[in-house]
N, C-alpha and C positions, 0 to 999 in steps of 0.2 A: 261468928262463922255460925251457930244455931241460926241467927235470926235471917242471914243468908239462905242457908237450906231451906227453912220454911217459906220464904219469899219465893224461892225457886220453883218450890212442889206447888204452893198455891199459883202462880202463874201457870205453870204447865198444867195444872187441872181446870184453870178457868180460861186458857187460851181457846180452846176449840169450841167455846161457848161464844166466843168473841169473833167468830168467824161471820162475814156477810152472808146471810140469805135471801132469797128471792123465790118467787113463785114462776112457773113458768107455764104456757099453753104453745099452741100451734097454728100457725095460720098460711093460708097461700091464698092469695089474691093475685099475683101476676103483674102488680104495679109497682114502678120504681121507687117510691115511697119518699119520704123524707129527707134524704140524704143526696137524692138525684141521681141513683145508681140505675140508669136505663138511657134510652136513645133521647137526645137533645130534643126532638120533636116528639109529641106523645108521651104517654104514660106508661109503657112497657117496661117491665124489669129487664135487666141483663140477665140471662139464661144463669149464670154463674150464681146467683142469687139464692137458688135453692139447694146447691151443694159446691162449695168452692174448692174441696178436697175431701179426703176421708176424714172424718170427724171434725170437718169445720165448715160449718154453716153460717148465714146471717140472721138477725133478729131485729125488731122492734122492741125497743129499750123503755122502759118508763121514764118520765119525765125527769128524776132526780138522776138518772145517767146518762140521757138523751142532752139536756142542757138544763141545768138547774134554774137559769134564768129565764126560762120558758120560752124561749125560740122554738119555731116550729118547723123552721125550715133550716139545713145546714148547722145544726147544734153542734156545740164544742164536743159531743160523744160520736159523731160521725166516725166511722173507720176505727173507732177502739174495738181492740177484741178482748175477751173475758171467757177464764175457762170455768165452764159450768160442771159442778161434781153432784151428782143425784144422792140426795139423802136415803132413798127409797120409799118416801112417804109423799102422800098429796096431802094438799092443804086442808083438806076435809074429807069426809068421808062418802060424799055426793059428788065431788067435782073431779074425780080422777082416781086412778090406783096405783099412783107413782110411777117407780121405776126400779130397776136392780141398784141397790146402793153401791154407791163408788163409781160406777160408771162415769164417764166425765168426755166433753165436747168442746169444741172453742166455738165460738159465735163472734162475729162483727157486725157490731150495729150500724144499719145502714137504712134505719127508720124509727119514728116515734109511735109509741105506744100512748095516746094522749089518754089523759083521766076521763075527760068529758066524753062520755058513752061508753066507757069500760071501766067504770069505776069499781066494779067487783073484781079485778085482775090488775089494772094499772093505777097506781096511787097517785095523788099531787105531791109534789115537792114538799117534804115536811109531815105528809101524814102516810097513811098505810091504806093498804087494800082491806076487801072485806074480808081477808084472812089473818089480818094483822101484821104484812109484810110491807116494808117500804120500798121494795125494788121488786120488778117484774121485766120478764124477757119472754117475747112473744116470739117462738122459733120459726122462721120460714121453711117450711118444709111440707110437702104432700101426704107425708105417713110420719106416725110417731117416731122420734128420735132418742129421747132420753126415756122413753115411756109415756104413761097417760098422767099429764100435769104434775110432773114430781117438783118437790120443792128442791133445790140446789143450794149449795155452798157455792160461793163465785169469789174471784179474784181478777183483776185486771192483769193482761197478760200481753207480752210481743207478739204481732199480729205473726203467723206464718207468712212466707214470701208470697206463696201464691194468693193470700187473701190481700197482701200489701199491692201487688201487681193489679190484681182485679179493681181494688178501690181506686186505682189512681185514675180509672175510667169515668169515675162519678162526677157528677157536677160539682157536688162541696168539696171534693179533692183538689179541685182548681180554684175555688174560691177563698180558701183558708190560707 
């Protein structure tokens, strides 16, 4: 009995440290991205990509979340949703101010944040970015969403109905 209590105490003390964490940035390029969320002819993004619904956005994910096999178009991560919860801190003192600890949003992956050319933020599969994190979300938004490049705890969640409906328009939704 005593051993079970000690194990339960250790497990509850360690669990928060086991949460998956990622760095975040923000981008807005107006392009449909690697999941094909835009007009079939051309490279423009669907308008919903900047704000699906209140608290729901789209994001480019690092390769490990987008597709660990290295696919760059229609990766297995296209259309998956994640809840991001700000830790309140930025990954370094010169790369942002963080945000409000505990604030959460949901993002749907509609693009790839490739390692090549983005090594500072977007780690290669099995590696880490410049700040020591294995995962990264580049949130598509024209202004700050969770703050200024906060580190987040994240977990995969079921996509809200509006996100599922919007994603069904994407080229990669029909090719899976």
